[in-house]
C-alpha positions, -999 to +999 in steps of 0.1 A: -031-330-283-024-353-313+004-354-339+000-366-375+026-391-367+005-407-341-023-415-366+001-424-394+018-449-373-012-470-364-007-506-377-039-506-399-032-472-414+004-476-418-002-513-436-026-495-459-002-466-468+027-491-475+003-508-497-005-477-518-042-478-506-063-449-499-066-435-464-096-408-462-094-380-439-126-390-424-107-420-410-082-399-393-108-377-375-128-408-365-108-414-333-113-377-322-147-380-327-150-413-308-130-399-281-149-366-278-179-389-270-161-399-237-159-363-230-196-355-236-207-384-213-180-381-190-175-416-193-160-436-163-151-466-184-152-478-221-154-513-236-138-522-268-118-548-290-080-546-291-084-530-326-099-501-309-069-493-286-058-459-304-097-447-303-101-457-266-069-440-256-079-408-276-108-406-251-086-407-223-063-379-238-094-356-247-110-360-212-076-348-196-075-319-219-110-311-207-102-312-169-121-346-165-108-377-149-096-401-177-118-432-183-107-467-176-105-488-207-113-525-210-103-541-243-110-577-254-094-598-280-113-600-312-132-632-319-130-646-354-161-655-372-169-690-386-145-688-416-116-674-396-117-638-405-129-609-381-165-615-375-186-593-395-221-593-407-207-579-442-188-611-445-217-635-434-196-651-407-214-642-376-230-661-349-261-643-339-279-639-307-312-642-327-303-674-345-321-705-338-307-731-315-299-753-347-283-725-368-260-716-337-250-753-333-244-756-371-224-725-373-202-734-342-195-769-359-182-750-389-156-730-370-120-738-376-104-762-352-078-737-341-106-713-328-121-741-305-100-730-272-106-692-279-142-697-285-145-716-251-124-688-234-146-658-248-178-672-257-187-695-229-188-694-191-171-726-184-145-727-157-109-726-164-103-762-153-127-771-181-108-752-206-074-766-195-091-802-198-101-796-236-064-782-242-049-811-228-072-835-247-068-819-281-029-819-274-033-855-266-049-862-301-087-860-296-110-856-324-116-817-326-150-825-337-158-840-304-145-810-284-164-787-308-196-807-301-191-797-265-185-763-274-216-758-296-239-774-268-225-751-242-230-719-263-267-730-274-272-738-238-265-702-228-291-688-250-317-713-257-315-737-225-306-771-217-334-789-236-327-770-269-290-776-265-294-815-264-318-815-292-297-793-316-267-819-306-286-849-314-302-833-347-267-823-358-254-858-353-283-876-369-281-854-401-243-848-403-228-880-388-255-905-396-267-888-429-304-885-417-329-860-428-342-837-402-376-845-387-387-808-393-380-785-421-393-755-437-419-758-469-413-739-499-443-734-522-434-742-559-447-718-587-454-731-622-421-742-641-397-730-616-360-743-623-338-754-593-320-722-598-354-702-593-360-721-562-327-715-544-330-678-552-366-676-542-364-694-510-333-672-502-310-703-500-288-683-528-285-647-531-281-648-570-282-668-600-243-670-600-242-683-565-268-708-572-250-722-603-217-723-584-234-743-556-247-766-584-215-768-601-198-779-567-221-805-561-236-790-530-273-790-541-294-820-540-330-833-547-342-863-528-307-873-521-295-871-557-268-844-566-282-819-590-263-810-622-286-794-645-296-758-639-326-763-658-340-793-634-376-787-625-383-798-590-414-818-584-439-811-554-430-833-526-393-835-532-367-826-507-342-799-516-309-801-497-281-773-501-249-779-483-249-798-452-273-776-432-302-765-453-333-785-462-366-775-479-397-796-484-411-785-517-448-783-518 
């Protein structure tokens, strides 16, 4: 039912072979295994991203072979993550349903401008006329940040409700546009003789000493509004630690 040429001609596989990269036998067998799932459950329809086209069609082929009615397939374009790459937890660029309203809002505001309309189309329930209006506004020179504020509020509203969406928007504007501190922030209990690097790691703001040092070197770490430059800085109880634009800790 399948030829080796079909497997090798897939865009991703062909690209890796052209680059001299390894392609495992498991990767060649995977579409067959996924396709056989459709046979076993006698699927009527299967959903997937456009990157799964070959695998989804494999299900139809195998169903025909086993005398079943081939499933319908529905494919959706992939939605890139906050850094413009394919959304993936391994890259840390996801917008999660379990995120707080504030985190969702902040993540959406960090999305590249060129993805604004795509996010409106595939991640919200706004009507086509609204998307068209945003498209026209951006073409006419509207500030992408203003359109992105509408996008972020709409997405937060879907999962956290109207009140939380407005609160997240107001909080974002006060912190990032007006430079104010958030009214509420998590606390972190200091231990004896902790350095700023220790605090960043123990509080999970950084995953390693190298990351903490890179953030400090890049000017992204502040204590009480002052940029930290010394790795050995010892924060005092009562200080406010800020990492980047969105992360604050009250040190106690």
